[in-house]
N, C-alpha and C positions, 0 to 999 in steps of 0.2 A: 139680314142688314146686311147693306147693301154698298159697294166701295162707292165714293162719288166717282165718275167716268170724265172724260173730255169727246169732247167729236173733232176729228181733224180729217182732210180731206175723206171722209167720208165712213170711218169709223171709228169706233169708240178707244180712249187710253183711260183705263185706270189710273189711282194718283200711286201707284207703283210706279210709272213709266217718268221718261222726262221729254221736255221740248228743245230741240235743238233752236238757236240763236245763232245767226250770221252778225257778226262783230265789225262794223270797215268804221279802222279814220287810223292817220297816220300817227296820231299823238298814240306815243305806247303809253305813259307813264298814264295817261286820261284812260286808255282802252284795260288798260291790266287792271287798273282800277274799281273801273263798272266791273268785270266779268269776275273778282272776286263777290265782291257785292250782288249783282245778280245770282250768279249760284251757289252763295251761304243763305239768300231768301226765295228761292223759289226752286222746281223741282224743273231748272233750264241747266244743259250744258249748252257756253255758249266757246265759238270755232273767233277767232279774228286776223279778217283779214287786211294788213294793212298799206297791200298797194287797189286797187284795181279791177289788174291784174288777173292779183291772189283770186279776189271774190269771185270776179268770171267766172276761171278755171272752176273753184268749186262752184258755182251754182251749173255748170253746168255736166259736169259728173251727174251730179242729182239734186234739181233745182226744187225739189218734193220733200228733199231731208227735212231741209229749214222752218219755219212756224216763225219767226218775226223775222227782218231785215233793222238793226241797227247800225245807222251812221251820225257823219255832220258833213255840214257844208260850207265853201269855202268864198267868206262874204265880198271880199275882194276881188274876186269874178264873179259874184251876182249879178252885174250888166250886160258880160255877153251871153245865160245864163247854162256857159262850163259850172257853174255854182254848185249847179245837178245833179253832174254826171253818175254820180253815185247815188240819188234817190233813180233816177231815171233805166242808171243796169238793173237795182234791183228791182226795180217794177215792168221789166221787159219777162221778169223771171216767173211774173205775179207773186212777187211774197211782195208782203205786208212789210213797211215802214216808221220807226217813231226816229224823227231827226235832231237831232242835237247842233242846237244855231246859239254862239258867241253871242246876240243879240236881238230883240224884238223887233221886227219891220214888219209894215203894213204891205206891203211888195213883197216881203217874203214870206210871209204866211198866208198872201193868194196862192203863190207859186206853188208852193207847197198842197196849199190846200186840192189843186187841179192835180194831183202827180199819187199817187199810190202809198200818201204816207195815211195812217194810224194819226198819231200827233205828234208836234216835237215837243221840247224844252229847250227853255237854256240855259244852257253850260254854267258855274259856277255857281249857280242858286243852290246854295246850301243844300235843300230838297230837290235838288236836278230827280238824284240816284233815287231815291226815294217816290221821287211821283211817276221815273218807268218801269222800279219795279212795280209799282201800284194799279198800274199801267199795262203792263204784262202780265200778274195777278187778274186782271179783268178782264182782259181779253184768253185768258187760260182757262175762267171759267163758260165764257160767252157761248164758250165751243161745244158747250150744252145746253143754250141755254134758245129752246125756238120763239120764230116770231110772226108774229098774224100780221101782215099789212092788210090795209081794209080800207079799198078808196074802188072808184070804178071809172077814175083813170089808170089806165096803163100806165101813159108815163109816169103817175103820180107815181105811181105802184114798182115801175122799173129802178123812178132815181132814190125811191128809200130803198128796195130792195139792194143795188149795189151800195149805197151805202152803209148795210149792215153786216150785210155780206164780207166788206173790209175789215170788219168789226168780228168776224169768223160766228155769226151768228150762222143762225139757222132757217131758211125765210120759204113762208107758204104766205099765198094771196087770198084772197077773197073781193069779190066785186060791188057785195050790200050787204049789208047786216044779218040778211036772212040765213046769206050764206056761212058769213060768219059764226051765224049760233051754231051750223051744223059741223062748222072746221073745230067748233070750239070741241062741240061730243068726244069727234070721232077725232081727236088728236088732245087729249087732257093733256100733254106733258106740253103743251104750250105756255108760256111762263109772262110774255111781253106781247100786246094788242096797239098800234099803231089805227086808228077810225080814224073818216073823216066826216065832217057833219055835215052834207051834203050828198046825200045818194040817193036813187032811186027805191022808190018802197021801201026797205025796214030802214033810218038816216042812222046815222054818228049817239042821237043822243038816245033813243029807241036801243038800240044793242046795246048801250050801255046797260041802263037799267035792265034791258031783261038779261045781261050775262053777270049781272051782280044777285040775283036769285042765287045761282050755283057759285059762283065765283067771288069771295072773299076778296079785301086788295089786297090783303097780305097773302094771299093765293098765286092771282092772278095782279101784271101791273095792268091800267089801262091805259094810253096815254092819248089826250081829243086832239086833233088835225083840226085847223081852215084855213082857210085866206081869206076870206073876209073880213074885212074892218070893224065890225062889232063887237066891240067891247063885252056884249051881254055872253056869245058864247061860250067863253073859258068859262063863264060861270053855268051856262046852262051846264056845261061838259060837266062840271062839279060837284054839282047838285046832282049830274043824275049817279053819280059813283065814281066815276075817273078816278084817275092816280093824280091826275095831272094835263095839262094846253101848254100845246106848243102853234106858234102862227107858224102861217107859209106866208112868202119865202122865207122862212133858215137855212141859216150857215148849216156847212156840217159840226161846226163844233158846238156850236150851238146844239146839234141834236145830239151830240156824245155827251157834253155833259149834263142833259136831263134823265140820256138812258140811264147812261151811269148813277149818277145820283139816284134813282128809283130801284134798279134792281141793287145797291149797296143797301138801300134798309130794305129790300127784302132778303142780302143772302145775311142782315144783323136778326130779321125779324125769323127769318128759318136756324140762328144761331142759338139764338136765346130761345125756340124748340124742342130743337135738339138737348140743349143742354137742362131741359127743366124734363127730359124725357128717357136719357142717357145714364146711365150708373157711369162715375167716374174711373173708376178701376178698371171695369172689368169691361167696360165700351160697351156693355149689351143694353138693354131696355134695364128702367129699374123700374119697380115696384107698385107706382102709381100710375107707370105708363100700362102696366103687366093686367094689373085687376081693372085702367077703365075702357083700353081698347077691349079687351080674354072678354066684356063682361054685353063691349058693342056686339063682339065677334056671335056670341050666343045669343043673343039678345032677334041678332037678323036671321039666323040660323031660321032652314028650311025645314018641315015635317021628316024626322030620321034621315038628315042629315051627318054625318059623323061628325064629331067633336074629342079631343086624345086631351088631357090634362095629363101633364108627368111634373112632380114633383121631386128635386135629386139633390143630390150634399154629399160632397167630402167627407170620407172617411176618416178620424183619427186628425180633422183637423187642429183642433190647439193642441196633439205634440209637435205639431207640423213647427206652430209659431211657437212654442214652450224651445222647444231643440233647437231651433233653426236660426228663428227670427224674425219679426213679421216683413221683413223684406224678401225671404224664402218661399213667405204665407201669402204674401202678396202678387210675389213669381206664381204659387201656382192657382191660385185666383182666377190668374189671367190667360193662365195656361189651357186653363178646363173652360173656359170663356169661347177660347180661338176652336177650340176642339168640339166644341155646342152649335160655333155659329156655322162649322164648314159642315159638320152632323144633320142641321137643321136647319137650311139654308129660305127656307119657304116659311115660314113657322114663325112665333112670339114666341125671342128667346130672352128672359130675365131675369138678374138676378136680383130672388129676393130682399139678401140682408144676407151679410157674415160669409157665411159656406153653403146656403144655400140657393138653389135655383128652380126658374120652373119653365115649362114649356106647353105650349097649347099649340095645337097641331092638328085639322081639318082635312090631315091623308088618311082616305078610312085602311088604308097598310094595316092597323093598329086594332083595328074589331075581328082579324084574323089572325096574328102573333105579332109578340111583341120580339118575336127575333132582330128587327133593327137594331130594337133599343138595349137590345142583351149584348151586341155586336160594339155599338157605343159602350157597353162600358166597358171589355174586353180592351175595346182600342185606350180608355183610360188605364184600366189597370197596367197595359204594356207602353204607354208612357212615360217615358225619361225627362226631367227637367232638369236642366246644366244650369249650375252658375260655380264662379272659381274653384269649380277642379271636385266640388260636388255633386255629386247626381242621386238624384231623387225619385221613387215611384210614390206614386201616389193610387187610390181604390177609392171606387163611389155608389152609394144605394139609390139606388129610382126606384120611385113609387108611381104607378100608372094608374088613370080611370079615363074610363071610354065609352062609361055611358052617363050620357045626357042628363043632369040634372036639373033642378029649379032654377039658381041661378049660379055664377062661378062659383057663390064660396061654397056651398054640398059639394061638388067638384074636386076643389084645394083639398075639404080636408078630406075625402075620399084617397085620395093619390100621396094625400099625408098620413093617413094609417097605413096604407099600404108600404111607405117612405120605412114608417117603422118599424113594421113585419117585417121589413131586408133586412131594417136593420139589427130586431134583433135576433134572424136565420144566422146574423154570423156577419155580417157587413160581407159588401161585395158585392148585390145581392139586387135582381132586379121583380119585382113582384106587381102583379097587377088585377 
């Protein structure tokens, strides 16, 4: 099981790290409250600069340290453009900006869109801090999303790439549908495609139809794009399998809303899928996922390919629950699960139920020796669980089957038999 990671400035950040935000504003009360809200809801550290000089000094020291800037504009000085001095300063250091405005005006909006601004929010709206939090959360997620722009026009590709880069997406390009299909195959981590309708060779509709043979709507978002005024084009894209359609010329806000809406839907689907596959207590895969994916893995094995099934059980777990309470038992389950994830990071690791766990591995090493399995048993034996002054140690038994069976059930039954042999031999044992 992998941690969610984010990409920033060419390298990835895991979900234990925090993003630095620069909050530039003279309103002490508002900036203090906003800092509290952001740091309580997001993995961020907010640095406040109350003056332009303070912000400039911080950015000169290390502008790459900051992920996003947040600032306000002075409506009173709007006519001479000095209102945008805060925005322009952050833009000079290539820092994407979220702007807080006192009121909505079309002229202000147009000036902001021209600058290095991700989005803006009206101050005083009871949902303004929530909107800012949601926006930053979306941009953080975008760091781990690769977008494919498909258009035969270099200018169109450049404009789209510039807007997408502002939202922290990683952007790749293709000039026609055929090349785009090849790119999808070579880069399976692409999650979003923006494709034009008219291109030489394979057009946008044909690309969508071909792509849908291998990439479902809940795995890959495809948004059709066209500069034609023909209303049938949107219908053609949607019937071909596109998730959405946007007509040229579109403004930045429309593009942002369409993309964000579709990505939020994809996030919701992935969360639902994850919840259906993950055991809530241990964070490991659940029984259903283990047997479903394990059976697929076994069915896809080539002749003479290795496959090992391990069944594991925490020794005397009932005594732990009876003697120390279920909270301590839950802590032991979580501890054991973390040890499993660290020991078998490339394998399918699941909690089957209660104190029972299972691992499926394609590693050939278990055909030669069970030393690594026994090393894990020893690691568990030496582990200490701490809770409110209590230090608890526990052990486990492991049964192994590395003879590929007719189906997964056969291998699980054999591993289970070896597990009970280990228990009968005095527990804290490995048998295969």
